[in-house]
C-alpha positions as CSV (number, residue, x, y, z in Angstrom):
1,M,-7.7,-0.3,-10.5
2,L,-8.1,-1.2,-6.9
3,S,-10.7,-4.0,-8.2
4,A,-8.0,-5.1,-10.4
5,M,-5.3,-5.1,-8.0
6,Y,-6.9,-7.2,-5.5
7,G,-8.1,-9.8,-8.0
8,G,-11.5,-8.7,-9.4
9,T,-13.0,-9.9,-12.2
10,S,-15.6,-8.2,-13.5
11,G,-16.3,-4.8,-15.0
12,D,-13.1,-2.8,-16.2
13,A,-11.2,-4.8,-14.0
14,P,-9.5,-7.6,-16.7
15,K,-8.7,-5.3,-19.0
16,L,-6.8,-3.1,-15.9
17,L,-5.3,-6.3,-15.2
18,A,-3.9,-7.2,-18.4
19,M,-2.1,-3.4,-18.7
20,M,-1.1,-4.1,-14.8
21,R,0.2,-7.5,-15.5
22,Q,2.2,-5.8,-18.9
23,R,3.5,-2.8,-17.0
24,F,4.1,-3.9,-13.2
25,P,5.1,-7.8,-14.2
26,Q,7.3,-8.0,-11.0
27,A,4.6,-6.2,-8.8
28,Y,1.7,-8.1,-10.7
29,Q,3.6,-11.4,-9.5
30,F,4.1,-10.3,-6.3
31,V,0.3,-10.0,-5.7
32,E,0.1,-13.0,-7.6
33,D,2.3,-15.2,-6.1
34,A,0.4,-14.3,-2.4
35,A,-2.8,-14.8,-3.6
36,K,-1.5,-18.5,-4.7
37,A,0.2,-19.1,-1.4
38,G,-2.4,-18.0,0.4
39,E,-4.9,-20.7,-1.2
40,E,-2.6,-23.1,-0.2
41,G,-2.7,-22.3,3.5
42,R,0.9,-20.6,3.1
43,L,2.1,-17.7,5.1
44,V,3.0,-15.0,2.8
45,R,5.1,-11.6,3.5
46,S,4.8,-8.0,3.0
47,W,7.6,-6.3,0.8
48,L,10.2,-5.4,3.9
49,G,9.1,-9.1,5.7
50,R,5.7,-8.5,7.8
51,T,4.7,-11.8,7.8
52,S,0.3,-12.8,7.5
53,P,-1.1,-15.1,10.0
54,P,-1.5,-18.5,9.8
55,P,-4.6,-20.0,8.4
56,S,-6.8,-21.1,11.1
57,S,-8.4,-24.4,12.4
58,R,-11.8,-23.7,11.2
59,W,-10.1,-23.2,7.9
60,K,-8.2,-25.7,7.5
61,E,-11.5,-27.9,8.2
62,L,-13.4,-25.6,5.3
63,V,-10.6,-26.3,2.7
64,S,-11.0,-30.2,3.3
65,G,-14.7,-30.4,2.9
66,P,-17.7,-29.7,0.2
67,E,-16.9,-25.3,0.2
68,G,-12.9,-25.8,0.0
69,G,-12.0,-24.1,-3.2
70,R,-14.1,-21.4,-1.7
71,A,-12.2,-20.9,1.2
72,A,-9.4,-21.4,-0.7
73,R,-10.5,-18.4,-2.7
74,D,-11.4,-16.5,0.0
75,R,-7.6,-17.2,1.8
76,G,-6.3,-16.5,-1.1
77,R,-7.9,-13.0,-1.6
78,F,-7.0,-12.1,2.4
79,T,-3.1,-12.4,1.2
80,R,-3.1,-10.9,-2.3
81,N,-4.6,-8.2,0.2
82,F,-2.6,-8.6,3.0
83,V,1.2,-8.1,1.0
84,V,-0.4,-4.8,-1.1
85,Q,-2.1,-3.4,2.4
86,G,1.1,-4.4,4.2
87,T,3.6,-3.1,1.8
88,A,1.5,0.3,1.5
89,A,1.8,0.7,5.3
90,E,5.6,0.3,4.9
91,W,6.1,2.6,2.4
92,A,3.9,5.1,4.5
93,L,6.1,4.8,7.6
94,A,8.8,5.6,6.1
95,L,7.9,8.2,4.2
96,L,6.8,9.3,7.9
97,A,9.9,8.8,8.9
98,V,11.6,10.6,6.4
99,L,9.2,13.7,6.2
100,R,10.1,14.2,10.0
101,G,13.8,15.0,9.3
102,L,12.9,16.9,6.3
103,L,10.4,19.4,8.6
104,P,11.6,22.5,9.5
105,P,11.3,24.0,13.1
106,P,8.5,24.3,14.1
107,A,6.4,22.7,11.5
108,R,5.5,19.2,13.3
109,L,3.4,15.7,12.0
110,V,-0.2,15.8,13.3
111,F,-1.8,13.2,11.9
112,F,-1.5,10.5,9.4
113,Q,-4.6,8.3,7.7
114,H,-4.8,6.0,4.8
115,D,-3.0,8.4,2.0
116,E,-3.2,12.0,4.0
117,V,-0.5,13.4,5.7
118,M,-1.0,16.5,8.2
119,V,1.3,19.2,8.7
120,H,1.2,22.2,11.3
121,C,3.0,24.7,10.0
122,P,3.2,28.4,10.0
123,I,2.2,29.9,6.5
124,A,5.5,31.3,5.9
125,Q,6.8,27.6,5.8
126,A,4.0,26.0,3.7
127,E,6.2,26.0,0.7
128,E,9.0,24.3,2.2
129,V,7.0,22.3,3.9
130,M,5.2,21.1,0.7
131,A,8.6,20.8,-1.3
132,A,9.3,18.4,1.9
133,V,6.2,16.2,1.3
134,S,7.3,15.0,-2.3
135,A,11.3,14.7,-1.5
136,A,10.1,12.5,1.4
137,A,7.9,10.1,-0.9
138,E,10.7,10.1,-3.2
139,E,13.0,8.9,-0.6
140,A,10.2,6.4,0.9
141,S,10.3,4.8,-3.1
142,M,13.8,4.7,-3.4
143,L,14.7,3.3,0.2
144,L,11.5,0.6,-0.6
145,F,11.7,-0.6,-4.1
146,G,15.3,1.2,-5.3
147,R,15.2,3.1,-9.1
148,T,11.7,2.1,-10.7
149,P,9.6,3.8,-13.2
150,V,6.9,3.5,-10.9
151,R,5.6,7.0,-9.2
152,F,4.1,7.6,-6.2
153,P,2.6,11.2,-6.3
154,M,1.9,13.2,-3.2
155,E,-0.1,16.4,-3.8
156,A,0.8,18.7,-0.9
157,V,-1.7,21.4,-0.8
158,A,-1.4,24.2,1.9
159,V,-4.6,25.2,4.0
160,A,-5.5,27.9,6.8
161,C,-8.3,25.0,7.7
162,Y,-8.0,21.0,7.1
163,A,-11.9,21.5,6.4
164,D,-11.0,23.3,3.5
165,A,-8.8,20.5,1.9
166,K,-9.8,19.7,-1.0
């Protein structure tokens, strides 16, 4: 699925890409437009407006030379990745902001990386905190994307030690 999302064309990516195009046409078009803009040397923006860096002067030299097609495709892959990762980061920031407001004292956020949120709390609060994580994911999704059939699941588990998490 990740290969398809990032424009991969080998293995199962073409079938998954066709499915994504059919089920999520707006999201698919968003990343395709970003890739095309990058290939043309234009800037792209994440869902909330974070702007990609402009192409370098070296890229401009390459794109006008014999390897221009490859340089353009490479920039297109970069800008496609930029909007996907940038929008994911914006969603994560909204999730963390909402979650911070939902956590009961003395629970507190202690770590976030990629798709993992770590909250430290007394075991007696574990169920309430896990519910807060799910609620924060739903609220972050609504804040960024409005009503959508797309789901952003966050599976929360309570463990005594992070090393025990699976």
